[in-house]
NUGUGU-454844 format. One record per atom (N, C-alpha, C): y, x, z; atom name. Coordinates in Angstrom, 1 decimal, always signed. Atoms other than C-alpha are relative to their C-alpha. Example, Ala and Ser with C-alpha at 12.3 -4.5 7.8 and 13.67 -1.06 7.14 Angstrom:
(node (-1.2; +0.9; +0.0); N)
(node (-4.5; +12.3; +7.8); CA)
(node (+1.2; +0.9; +0.0); C)
(node (-1.1; -0.9; +0.0); N)
(node (-1.1; +13.7; +7.1); CA)
(node (+1.1; -0.8; +0.8); C)
// end
This chain:
(node (+0.9; -0.1; -1.2); N)
(node (+6.4; +4.6; -22.5); CA)
(node (-1.4; +0.1; -0.5); C)
(node (+1.4; -0.2; +0.3); N)
(node (+2.8; +5.6; -22.6); CA)
(node (-0.8; -1.1; +0.5); C)
(node (+1.0; +1.0; -0.5); N)
(node (-0.2; +3.4; -22.0); CA)
(node (-0.2; +0.2; +1.5); C)
(node (+0.3; -0.2; -1.4); N)
(node (-0.8; +5.0; -18.6); CA)
(node (+1.2; -0.4; +0.8); C)
(node (-1.1; +0.4; -0.7); N)
(node (+2.8; +4.4; -17.5); CA)
(node (+0.1; -1.5; +0.0); C)
(node (+0.0; +1.4; +0.0); N)
(node (+2.5; +0.8; -18.5); CA)
(node (-1.1; -0.6; +0.9); C)
(node (+1.1; +0.4; -1.0); N)
(node (-0.8; +0.5; -16.6); CA)
(node (+0.5; +0.2; +1.4); C)
(node (-0.4; -0.2; -1.4); N)
(node (+0.9; +1.9; -13.5); CA)
(node (+1.0; -1.2; +0.4); C)
(node (-0.9; +1.2; -0.3); N)
(node (+3.6; -0.9; -13.8); CA)
(node (-0.9; -1.2; +0.2); C)
(node (+0.9; +1.1; -0.1); N)
(node (+0.8; -3.4; -14.2); CA)
(node (-0.7; +0.0; +1.4); C)
(node (+0.5; -0.1; -1.3); N)
(node (-0.8; -2.1; -11.0); CA)
(node (+1.0; -0.3; +1.1); C)
(node (-1.1; +0.3; -1.0); N)
(node (+2.5; -2.3; -9.1); CA)
(node (+0.2; -1.5; +0.0); C)
(node (-0.2; +1.4; +0.0); N)
(node (+3.0; -5.9; -10.2); CA)
(node (-1.2; -0.7; +0.6); C)
(node (+1.2; +0.6; -0.5); N)
(node (-0.6; -6.7; -9.4); CA)
(node (+0.0; +0.1; +1.5); C)
(node (-0.1; -0.3; -1.5); N)
(node (+0.0; -5.2; -5.9); CA)
(node (+0.9; -1.1; +0.6); C)
(node (-0.9; +1.0; -0.6); N)
(node (+2.9; -7.6; -5.3); CA)
(node (-0.7; -1.4; +0.0); C)
(node (+0.7; +1.4; +0.2); N)
(node (+1.0; -10.7; -6.7); CA)
(node (-1.2; -0.1; +1.0); C)
(node (+1.2; +0.2; -0.9); N)
(node (-2.2; -10.0; -4.8); CA)
(node (+0.3; +0.2; +1.4); C)
(node (-0.4; +0.0; -1.4); N)
(node (-0.4; -9.1; -1.6); CA)
(node (+0.5; -1.3; +0.5); C)
(node (-0.5; +1.3; -0.4); N)
(node (+1.4; -12.4; -1.6); CA)
(node (-1.2; -1.0; +0.0); C)
(node (+1.2; +0.9; +0.0); N)
(node (-1.9; -14.2; -2.5); CA)
(node (-0.8; +0.2; +1.2); C)
(node (+0.8; -0.2; -1.2); N)
(node (-3.7; -12.5; +0.3); CA)
(node (+0.7; -0.5; +1.2); C)
(node (-0.7; +0.6; -1.1); N)
(node (-1.0; -13.5; +2.7); CA)
(node (-0.1; -1.5; +0.1); C)
(node (+0.1; +1.5; +0.0); N)
(node (-1.2; -17.1; +1.6); CA)
(node (-1.5; -0.4; +0.3); C)
(node (+1.3; +0.3; -0.2); N)
(node (-5.0; -17.1; +1.7); CA)
(node (-0.5; +0.3; +1.4); C)
(node (+0.5; -0.4; -1.3); N)
(node (-5.7; -15.2; +4.9); CA)
(node (+0.9; -0.3; +1.2); C)
(node (-1.0; +0.3; -1.0); N)
(node (-2.5; -16.1; +6.8); CA)
(node (+0.1; +1.2; +1.0); C)
(node (-0.1; -1.2; -0.8); N)
(node (-2.5; -12.5; +8.2); CA)
(node (+0.7; +1.0; -0.8); C)
(node (-0.7; -1.0; +0.8); N)
(node (-0.1; -9.8; +7.2); CA)
(node (-0.7; +1.3; -0.2); C)
(node (+0.7; -1.3; +0.1); N)
(node (-2.5; -6.8; +7.7); CA)
(node (-0.8; +0.0; -1.3); C)
(node (+0.7; -0.1; +1.3); N)
(node (-4.9; -7.6; +4.8); CA)
(node (+0.9; +0.0; -1.2); C)
(node (-0.9; +0.1; +1.2); N)
(node (-2.0; -8.5; +2.5); CA)
(node (+0.7; +1.3; -0.2); C)
(node (-0.7; -1.3; +0.1); N)
(node (-0.1; -5.3; +3.3); CA)
(node (-0.9; +1.1; -0.5); C)
(node (+0.9; -1.0; +0.4); N)
(node (-3.2; -3.2; +2.9); CA)
(node (-0.3; -0.1; -1.5); C)
(node (+0.2; +0.2; +1.5); N)
(node (-3.9; -4.7; -0.6); CA)
(node (+1.2; +0.5; -0.8); C)
(node (-1.2; -0.4; +0.7); N)
(node (-0.3; -4.2; -1.6); CA)
(node (+0.2; +1.5; +0.0); C)
(node (-0.2; -1.4; -0.1); N)
(node (-0.1; -0.6; -0.4); CA)
(node (-1.0; +0.8; -0.8); C)
(node (+1.0; -0.7; +0.8); N)
(node (-3.4; +0.4; -1.9); CA)
(node (+0.3; -0.1; -1.5); C)
(node (-0.3; +0.1; +1.4); N)
(node (-2.4; -0.9; -5.3); CA)
(node (+1.3; +0.8; -0.4); C)
(node (-1.1; -0.8; +0.2); N)
(node (+1.0; +0.8; -5.0); CA)
(node (-0.4; +1.5; +0.0); C)
(node (+0.5; -1.3; +0.0); N)
(node (-0.8; +4.0; -4.2); CA)
(node (-0.7; +0.4; -1.3); C)
(node (+0.7; -0.2; +1.3); N)
(node (-3.0; +3.6; -7.2); CA)
(node (+1.0; +0.1; -1.2); C)
(node (-1.1; -0.1; +1.1); N)
(node (+0.1; +3.0; -9.4); CA)
(node (+0.7; +1.3; +0.1); C)
(node (-0.7; -1.3; -0.1); N)
(node (+1.8; +6.1; -8.0); CA)
(node (-0.8; +1.1; -0.5); C)
(node (+0.9; -1.1; +0.4); N)
(node (-1.2; +8.3; -8.6); CA)
(node (-0.2; -0.1; -1.5); C)
(node (+0.1; +0.1; +1.4); N)
(node (-1.5; +6.9; -12.1); CA)
(node (+1.2; +0.5; -0.7); C)
(node (-1.3; -0.5; +0.5); N)
(node (+2.2; +7.6; -12.7); CA)
(node (+0.1; +1.5; +0.1); C)
(node (+0.0; -1.5; -0.3); N)
(node (+1.7; +11.1; -11.3); CA)
(node (-0.8; +0.7; -1.1); C)
(node (+0.8; -0.6; +1.0); N)
(node (-0.9; +11.8; -14.0); CA)
(node (+0.8; +0.1; -1.3); C)
(node (-0.9; -0.1; +1.2); N)
(node (+1.8; +11.2; -16.7); CA)
(node (+1.1; +0.9; +0.3); C)
(node (-1.2; -0.8; -0.3); N)
(node (+4.8; +12.8; -15.0); CA)
(node (-0.3; +0.9; +1.2); C)
(node (+0.4; -0.9; -1.0); N)
(node (+3.8; +15.9; -13.1); CA)
(node (+1.3; +0.9; +0.3); C)
(node (-1.2; -0.7; -0.4); N)
(node (+7.2; +16.8; -11.7); CA)
(node (+0.1; +0.0; +1.5); C)
(node (-0.1; -0.1; -1.5); N)
(node (+8.2; +17.7; -8.1); CA)
(node (+0.5; -1.4; +0.6); C)
(node (-0.4; +1.3; -0.5); N)
(node (+10.0; +14.4; -7.8); CA)
(node (-1.1; -1.1; +0.1); C)
(node (+1.1; +0.9; +0.0); N)
(node (+6.9; +12.4; -8.7); CA)
(node (-1.0; +0.4; +1.0); C)
(node (+0.9; -0.4; -1.1); N)
(node (+4.8; +14.5; -6.4); CA)
(node (+0.5; -0.4; +1.4); C)
(node (-0.6; +0.3; -1.3); N)
(node (+7.2; +14.0; -3.5); CA)
(node (-0.1; -1.6; +0.2); C)
(node (+0.1; +1.5; -0.1); N)
(node (+7.2; +10.2; -4.3); CA)
(node (-1.3; -0.5; +0.4); C)
(node (+1.3; +0.4; -0.4); N)
(node (+3.5; +9.9; -4.1); CA)
(node (-0.4; +0.5; +1.4); C)
(node (+0.3; -0.4; -1.4); N)
(node (+3.3; +12.0; -0.9); CA)
(node (+0.7; -0.9; +1.0); C)
(node (-0.7; +0.9; -0.9); N)
(node (+5.9; +9.8; +0.7); CA)
(node (-0.7; -1.4; +0.1); C)
(node (+0.7; +1.3; +0.0); N)
(node (+4.0; +6.7; -0.4); CA)
(node (-1.3; +0.1; +0.8); C)
(node (+1.2; -0.2; -0.8); N)
(node (+0.8; +8.0; +1.1); CA)
(node (+0.3; +0.1; +1.5); C)
(node (-0.3; -0.2; -1.4); N)
(node (+2.5; +9.0; +4.3); CA)
(node (+0.4; -1.4; +0.6); C)
(node (-0.4; +1.3; -0.4); N)
(node (+4.1; +5.5; +4.6); CA)
(node (-1.3; -0.9; +0.1); C)
(node (+1.2; +0.7; +0.0); N)
(node (+0.7; +4.0; +3.8); CA)
(node (-0.8; +0.2; +1.3); C)
(node (+0.8; -0.4; -1.2); N)
(node (-1.0; +5.9; +6.6); CA)
(node (+0.7; -0.5; +1.3); C)
(node (-0.7; +0.4; -1.2); N)
(node (+1.7; +5.2; +9.2); CA)
(node (+0.0; -1.5; +0.2); C)
(node (-0.1; +1.4; -0.1); N)
(node (+2.0; +1.5; +8.4); CA)
(node (-1.4; -0.6; +0.3); C)
(node (+1.3; +0.6; -0.3); N)
(node (-1.7; +0.7; +8.3); CA)
(node (-0.5; +0.4; +1.4); C)
(node (+0.5; -0.4; -1.4); N)
(node (-2.4; +2.7; +11.5); CA)
(node (+0.8; -0.7; +1.0); C)
(node (-0.8; +0.7; -1.0); N)
(node (+0.5; +1.1; +13.4); CA)
(node (-0.4; -1.5; +0.0); C)
(node (+0.4; +1.4; +0.1); N)
(node (-0.5; -2.4; +12.2); CA)
(node (-1.4; -0.2; +0.6); C)
(node (+1.3; +0.1; -0.5); N)
(node (-4.1; -1.8; +13.0); CA)
(node (+0.0; +0.1; +1.5); C)
(node (-0.1; +0.0; -1.5); N)
(node (-3.2; -0.8; +16.6); CA)
(node (+0.7; -1.2; +0.5); C)
(node (-0.7; +1.2; -0.5); N)
(node (-0.8; -3.7; +17.0); CA)
(node (-0.9; -1.2; +0.0); C)
(node (+0.8; +1.3; +0.1); N)
(node (-3.2; -6.4; +15.7); CA)
(node (-1.4; +0.2; +0.6); C)
(node (+1.4; -0.2; -0.5); N)
(node (-6.4; -4.8; +16.9); CA)
(node (+0.0; +0.0; +1.5); C)
(node (+0.0; -0.1; -1.5); N)
(node (-5.3; -4.4; +20.6); CA)
(node (+0.4; -1.4; +0.5); C)
(node (-0.3; +1.3; -0.5); N)
(node (-5.6; -8.0; +21.6); CA)
(node (-0.6; -0.3; +1.4); C)
(node (+0.5; +0.2; -1.4); N)
(node (-7.3; -7.4; +25.0); CA)
(node (+1.1; -0.1; +1.0); C)
(node (-1.1; +0.0; -1.0); N)
(node (-5.2; -8.3; +28.0); CA)
(node (-0.1; +1.3; +0.9); C)
(node (+0.0; -1.1; -0.8); N)
(node (-4.1; -5.5; +30.2); CA)
(node (-0.7; -0.3; +1.3); C)
(node (+0.7; +0.2; -1.2); N)
(node (-6.3; -5.0; +33.2); CA)
(node (+0.9; +0.4; +1.2); C)
(node (-0.8; -0.4; -1.2); N)
(node (-4.7; -4.8; +36.7); CA)
(node (-0.6; +1.1; +0.8); C)
(node (+0.7; -1.1; -0.8); N)
(node (-7.1; -2.1; +37.9); CA)
(node (+0.6; +1.3; -0.4); C)
// end
């Protein structure tokens, strides 16, 4: 394995550790999930710089798509705390 591939594994492990730590500190899933997904995306892009195959490209595209969908849906779910008006 190359140094860059090892660094991508370190970023993925850091994503898990920091995501759990953010969940414990902030007691909210949204910041923890954002930290985790951002570091997973960084790890995927770093891995893509080593392995430029279609499978790697599709993996990073899928990860970015999941990142956008999850953060957008969680932002809407947790950000919409106003009660519904009867008017």
